[in-house]
Phi, psi and omega in degrees: 000331182251029180296337181297338181295330182296334184266357182278146175282171179301317181296320179293321177296318178298320178297321177297315181296317179298317180297318179295318179298317179297321178294318179294320179297319179299320178289318180297321186274006176301137184216165178060225182292341181293344181300330182259016187268160177276128187241067179294339181297332182293307179282351173291348177281347179287151183291327180285129184262093178239145178269082184293123179247113182286158171280119185261120178290160175294164184303312181300317181291323179296314180295325175298318179294320178298317179295318179296321179295316179297322178295324179295331178292328176295330179275318186273333181224061184294336183263000179291144179296147179256152181229142175251021180295135180286153176279138178156172180296145180250154170278126183239140176284128185262312179203158178227150174263131180245115178290141183209160178277328177221098190299322181291313180296321181293316179297316180296321181296311181295319179300323180292329178286315183279341182075038181234175182276158175213170179221149179297320178222157178217220176279117183085187185275052186233160169250107187276145169246123184269087185297318179205182179297338184247355185226130176235135171257119181261108179281128184246140178283108184275145175257115181082198183289155175215157183286153173281124183248167182240130179228128183238137179243127174268126185227167174273178186296321180295318178294321178298314179301320181293319178296315180298320178296319180292324176300319177297311185296323181274000180057045178262127181293139178221165185208176185261359181227158181300324179227160177120191185291154176281099184261354181051042178240160177253130180281128179235026187274355187236030177083009178203208178236141182223141175218147181234149173207172187238013176250137004269161167065022174077001177291159178268103179264143184219142171232135179218158180256348179217129187279107174287342179291343181269356181285129177068028183288148178266141179295148181285000000 
């Protein structure tokens, strides 16, 4: 079934491994209501193209299984955080405009820090940075002065380590607070790790592993 692997080059094999790892991580990192979701994208990474149709239990049996699965999480993950978020569609941020003195250089700089793709041009007069599948930062060529803005990225521990490493490699000053001296320290006061820097264009950029903005939130 996997004879096609014999004909792949080293680069192609690495691409296959990366795709599989990303798919497994997406399944592993499922949280909240996604725990009970159908994940065809994972087996869609296989070379054979089959329209896998699962056997779907009836509603009473399905609900019994969901309850049993949820009970198993109390036994297997008793210390995992709990959420009372309701199930339903969410409002998601799609893109932001970032004022810059040199939109191309700024987009390239941020992309190199985050380890993501960017483009010289996109939709409109912008240089986009593709932060994730759902978020794009559009760098705009500003005329004259512009305000210093704040942009924060929530990442996992591996991504945080990679960003911190790139800040070192690119010799970009960083600190543990939004403003103040460059102490080259990581903030650990909010249940995770936080780092701030000011490139590109003097904006206050932030990466964190745990959202302090969600603490004590009021329901809508």
